C-alpha positions in Angstrom: 0.0 0.0 0.0 2.9 2.4 0.7 4.2 1.9 -2.8 0.9 3.1 -4.3 0.4 6.0 -1.9 4.0 7.1 -1.7 4.0 9.3 -4.8 0.9 11.1 -3.7 2.3 11.7 -0.3 5.6 13.1 -1.6 3.9 15.2 -4.3 1.8 16.8 -1.6 4.9 17.5 0.5 6.6 19.1 -2.5 3.6 21.2 -3.4 3.0 22.3 0.2 6.6 23.3 0.6 6.7 25.3 -2.7 3.3 27.0 -2.3 4.3 28.6 1.0 6.7 30.9 -1.0 4.5 31.5 -4.0 3.3 35.1 -4.6 0.9 34.2 -7.4 -1.4 31.5 -5.8 -3.8 31.4 -8.8 -1.1 30.4 -11.2 0.3 27.8 -8.7 -3.0 26.2 -8.2 -3.7 26.3 -11.9 -0.4 24.6 -12.6 -1.2 21.9 -10.0 -4.6 21.3 -11.7 -2.9 21.1 -15.1 -0.5 18.5 -13.6 -3.4 16.5 -12.3 -5.1 16.5 -15.7 -1.9 15.5 -17.5 -1.2 12.8 -14.8 -4.7 11.4 -15.3 -4.3 11.3 -19.0 -1.0 9.5 -18.7 -2.7 7.0 -16.4 -5.2 6.2 -19.1 -2.3 6.1 -21.6 -0.7 3.4 -19.4 -3.6 1.1 -20.2 -2.5 1.2 -23.8 1.3 1.2 -23.4 1.7 -0.7 -20.1 2.6 0.3 -16.5 6.3 0.0 -17.1 6.1 2.6 -19.7 4.2 4.9 -17.3 7.0 4.5 -14.7 9.5 5.6 -17.3 7.4 8.7 -18.2 6.9 9.5 -14.5 10.6 9.3 -13.8 11.3 11.6 -16.7 8.7 14.1 -15.6 10.0 14.2 -12.1 13.6 14.6 -13.4 12.5 17.5 -15.6 10.7 19.1 -12.7 13.8 18.8 -10.5 16.1 20.2 -13.2 13.7 23.1 -13.8 13.4 23.9 -10.2 17.2 24.0 -9.8 18.1 25.9 -13.0 15.1 27.5 -14.7 13.2 29.2 -11.9 15.2 31.9 -10.0 12.6 32.0 -7.2 13.1 28.3 -6.5 16.9 28.6 -6.4 16.6 30.8 -3.3 15.4 27.7 -1.3 
């Protein structure tokens, strides 16, 4: 059960940590909603391509988010 709920738990921790410093809350919540829509679409896409493919996509998206937070967003680099 922890394997399935772990990503949701850690995603909520990351979002909660980042939202504390965000000045534009509407954009942050909109981005969170967009991420939920894309994540749901990828979940349905995994029915076609398989769960292992979804794990690769998930890893790639988390890696891109990490890289963007460290290099592309000057507000996040002040953390």
